[in-house]
Structures are given as C-alpha cells and as structure tokens.
C-alpha positions as CSV (number, residue, x, y, z in Angstrom):
1,M,-55.4,3.2,4.3
2,N,-52.8,5.4,2.8
3,T,-50.7,4.3,-0.1
4,A,-47.4,5.9,-1.0
5,I,-46.7,6.6,-4.6
6,L,-43.1,7.0,-5.5
7,S,-42.9,9.3,-8.5
8,S,-39.8,9.1,-10.8
9,V,-39.7,12.9,-10.6
10,Y,-38.7,12.7,-7.0
11,A,-36.4,9.6,-7.4
12,G,-34.5,10.8,-10.4
13,Q,-33.4,8.8,-13.3
14,T,-31.0,6.1,-12.1
15,R,-29.2,4.3,-14.8
16,T,-27.7,1.0,-14.0
17,P,-24.4,0.4,-15.7
18,S,-24.5,-2.2,-18.5
19,T,-22.7,-5.5,-18.3
20,F,-20.3,-4.4,-21.0
21,S,-19.3,-1.2,-19.2
22,L,-18.8,-3.3,-16.0
23,I,-16.5,-5.8,-17.9
24,V,-14.6,-3.0,-19.5
25,K,-14.1,-1.2,-16.2
26,G,-12.9,-4.4,-14.5
27,M,-10.5,-5.1,-17.4
28,M,-9.1,-1.4,-17.2
29,S,-8.7,-1.6,-13.5
30,A,-6.9,-5.0,-13.8
31,L,-4.6,-3.6,-16.5
32,A,-3.8,-0.5,-14.4
33,E,-3.0,-2.7,-11.4
34,S,-0.9,-5.0,-13.6
35,R,1.0,-2.0,-14.9
36,A,1.6,-0.6,-11.5
37,R,3.0,-4.0,-10.3
38,S,5.2,-4.3,-13.3
39,A,6.5,-0.8,-12.8
40,A,7.2,-1.5,-9.2
41,R,9.0,-4.7,-10.2
42,E,11.2,-2.7,-12.7
43,L,12.0,0.0,-10.1
44,R,13.1,-2.7,-7.6
45,R,15.3,-4.2,-10.4
46,H,16.8,-0.9,-11.3
47,K,17.6,0.0,-7.7
48,A,19.2,-3.4,-7.2
49,L,21.3,-2.9,-10.3
50,M,22.4,0.6,-9.2
51,A,23.3,-0.7,-5.8
52,D,25.3,-3.6,-7.4
53,L,27.1,-1.2,-9.7
54,G,27.9,1.0,-6.8
55,R,29.4,-1.9,-4.9
56,R,31.5,-2.9,-7.9
57,Q,32.9,0.5,-8.4
58,D,34.2,0.9,-4.8
59,H,37.7,0.1,-5.9
60,S,37.6,1.7,-9.3
61,A,39.9,4.5,-8.2
62,D,42.8,2.1,-7.9
63,F,42.5,1.5,-11.7
64,L,42.2,5.1,-12.7
65,I,45.8,6.2,-11.4
66,Q,47.5,7.5,-14.5
67,S,51.0,8.0,-13.0
68,N,51.9,4.2,-13.4
69,D,53.7,3.3,-16.6
70,L,52.0,1.1,-19.0
71,P,53.5,-2.3,-19.5
72,F,53.7,-1.8,-23.3
73,K,54.1,0.9,-25.8
74,I,51.0,2.3,-27.5
C-alpha cells in the first residue's frame, strides 16, 4: 500500500486572509461602489440641469437685441 505525503515544499505557503482584511476589503469595495453610484447620480443631475438651461435659453436672443430704446433713462 502506497501512501502519498504532501510536502509543504511542493504545495507552497498559502496564507488565508484574516477576517479583518476580509472586512476591510468588503468595506472598501462597498465604499467604492457607493461613490460610483453617487458620481453617476450627480452626472445625471448635471446633464438634466444643462439640458434644462439649454431649453430655457432658446428665446434669449430676443432679449439681447440692443437696438430697442429703453423705457427709462439711465
């Protein structure tokens, strides 16, 4: 009967991550995901604001005509 002996030299040293490092890694990935969602939300708000301002300024050229007299003296 043959028995196999697994030497640590052949297997190499495997280190299992500690519970603390797993918790920190999970917290950091959750923080990064939260920041990415927040940045995406801010970008959507900014794009909506820019689109709204663009729609509001469609008629602004009517108010920039300087040839009309002012209704009062300055």
